[in-house]
C-alpha positions as CSV (number, residue, x, y, z in Angstrom):
1,M,-54.1,85.6,74.9
2,K,-53.7,89.9,75.9
3,I,-52.7,91.1,71.9
4,A,-52.4,94.8,71.7
5,L,-51.6,97.1,69.2
6,F,-49.7,100.3,69.2
7,P,-49.8,102.4,66.2
8,G,-48.5,105.3,64.7
9,S,-46.2,106.5,62.1
10,F,-43.2,105.9,63.5
11,D,-41.5,108.9,61.8
12,P,-39.3,108.2,62.8
13,L,-39.7,106.7,65.7
14,T,-38.5,108.5,69.5
15,I,-37.0,107.9,72.7
16,A,-41.3,109.0,73.5
17,H,-42.4,106.0,71.1
18,A,-39.5,103.1,72.8
19,D,-40.7,104.1,75.9
20,I,-44.2,104.2,76.2
21,L,-44.2,100.7,74.4
22,K,-41.8,99.7,77.7
23,R,-43.7,100.5,79.9
24,A,-46.9,98.8,77.8
25,L,-45.5,95.4,77.6
26,P,-46.0,94.1,80.5
27,L,-49.9,94.3,80.2
28,F,-49.6,92.0,77.7
29,D,-49.0,88.9,75.9
30,K,-47.8,90.7,72.2
31,V,-47.8,93.4,71.7
32,I,-47.7,94.5,67.7
33,V,-46.5,97.7,66.2
34,G,-48.4,98.7,63.5
35,I,-46.8,101.6,61.0
36,G,-49.6,103.6,59.7
37,L,-48.9,104.2,55.5
38,N,-50.5,106.8,54.8
39,S,-50.1,107.0,50.6
40,S,-51.7,110.3,50.2
41,K,-48.8,111.1,52.8
42,Q,-45.1,112.0,52.2
43,S,-42.9,109.9,54.6
44,F,-39.6,111.1,55.9
45,L,-38.6,107.6,56.0
46,S,-39.5,105.0,54.0
47,G,-42.5,102.7,55.5
48,D,-39.6,99.2,55.3
49,V,-36.9,101.3,57.2
50,R,-39.3,102.3,60.6
51,M,-40.2,98.3,60.6
52,E,-36.5,98.2,60.5
53,I,-36.0,100.5,62.8
54,V,-38.9,99.6,65.9
55,K,-37.4,95.8,65.0
56,A,-34.0,97.0,65.9
57,V,-34.7,98.9,69.2
58,F,-36.9,96.0,69.9
59,A,-34.9,93.1,69.4
60,N,-34.0,91.4,72.9
61,Y,-38.3,91.7,72.8
62,H,-40.1,88.8,72.2
63,N,-43.6,89.7,72.6
64,V,-43.2,92.9,70.5
65,E,-43.7,92.2,66.9
66,V,-43.7,94.9,64.1
67,Q,-46.2,94.9,61.0
68,S,-47.6,97.8,58.3
69,Y,-50.4,98.3,57.6
70,E,-52.4,100.9,55.4
71,G,-56.3,101.7,55.9
72,L,-58.2,101.9,59.1
73,T,-56.8,101.1,62.2
74,V,-59.6,99.0,63.9
75,D,-59.6,96.9,60.7
76,F,-55.9,96.3,61.3
77,C,-57.0,95.6,64.5
78,K,-59.8,93.0,62.7
79,K,-57.2,91.5,60.9
80,I,-54.5,90.6,63.6
81,H,-56.6,89.5,66.9
82,A,-55.9,92.6,68.9
83,T,-58.5,94.0,71.5
84,Y,-56.0,96.6,72.5
85,M,-55.0,99.6,71.2
86,I,-51.8,101.9,73.0
87,R,-51.6,105.7,73.1
88,G,-49.5,107.9,74.3
89,I,-50.5,110.9,75.1
90,R,-48.1,114.2,75.8
91,S,-50.4,116.5,76.7
92,V,-53.9,117.9,76.9
93,A,-54.2,118.1,73.7
94,D,-52.7,115.2,72.9
95,F,-55.3,113.9,75.2
96,E,-58.4,115.9,73.3
97,Y,-57.6,114.0,69.9
98,E,-57.3,110.4,71.3
99,R,-60.3,110.2,73.3
100,A,-61.9,112.1,70.2
101,I,-60.1,108.7,67.9
102,A,-60.7,106.3,70.6
103,Q,-64.5,106.5,70.9
104,I,-64.7,106.6,67.7
105,N,-62.9,103.8,67.1
106,Q,-64.8,101.8,70.5
107,T,-68.0,103.2,68.0
108,M,-66.7,100.9,65.1
109,M,-65.4,97.8,67.2
110,P,-67.3,97.5,70.4
111,T,-64.3,94.6,71.8
112,A,-61.2,97.0,71.9
113,E,-60.5,99.3,74.7
114,T,-57.6,102.4,73.9
115,I,-55.2,102.6,77.1
116,F,-53.1,106.0,77.4
117,I,-50.1,105.9,78.8
118,L,-48.2,109.3,79.4
119,S,-45.7,109.9,78.6
120,K,-42.8,110.6,80.7
121,P,-42.9,114.2,81.7
122,E,-38.6,114.6,79.9
123,Y,-40.3,113.3,77.2
124,S,-42.9,115.3,76.7
125,A,-41.8,117.7,75.0
126,I,-40.2,114.9,72.4
127,S,-42.7,114.9,68.7
128,S,-41.6,113.0,65.1
129,T,-43.0,116.3,63.6
130,I,-39.6,117.6,65.7
131,V,-36.9,115.0,65.0
132,R,-38.2,115.5,61.8
133,D,-37.1,119.1,61.4
134,I,-33.9,118.4,63.2
135,L,-33.0,116.1,60.8
136,R,-34.4,117.7,57.9
137,N,-32.6,120.9,59.2
138,H,-29.2,118.4,59.8
139,G,-29.0,118.8,62.7
140,D,-28.2,116.1,66.0
141,V,-31.4,114.1,66.4
142,T,-29.0,112.2,69.1
143,P,-30.6,112.9,72.5
144,F,-34.1,111.9,71.1
145,L,-33.6,108.4,69.4
146,P,-32.9,105.1,70.3
147,K,-28.9,104.4,69.9
148,E,-30.5,101.5,67.3
149,A,-32.4,104.2,65.8
150,L,-29.5,106.3,64.4
151,F,-27.4,103.7,62.6
152,F,-30.4,103.7,59.8
153,L,-30.1,107.7,59.4
């Protein structure tokens, strides 16, 4: 069984994240969305809310699971028996950052492969950081979030 992990903070899950995951689904038997929890960082949304958003957006997809985790992503991969990690790339800067992480992860877990999926051009400017800033300033995030996510905000 080909199991992939799509790790991230998803604070919040954007339409760009959802697009990457939907495009990755045909490649794997199961994709686990791993919501990384970092106790040293202040999240905008709680881990539980982030999990509920992902579950709502992907409620009709039988091969998507949602779990939260703390610690190293490679350790979580081992725990869930994932041999692939999915990462979205929006820009050259993203690529350089993600390449370095993928190479370190490869050293730590040689059995895992990182699969990069390029963002669609229309989504390349969308990031959780920007969406959080819009939310904090009471702006309209409707164009950037899946409609199912709006219920939770």
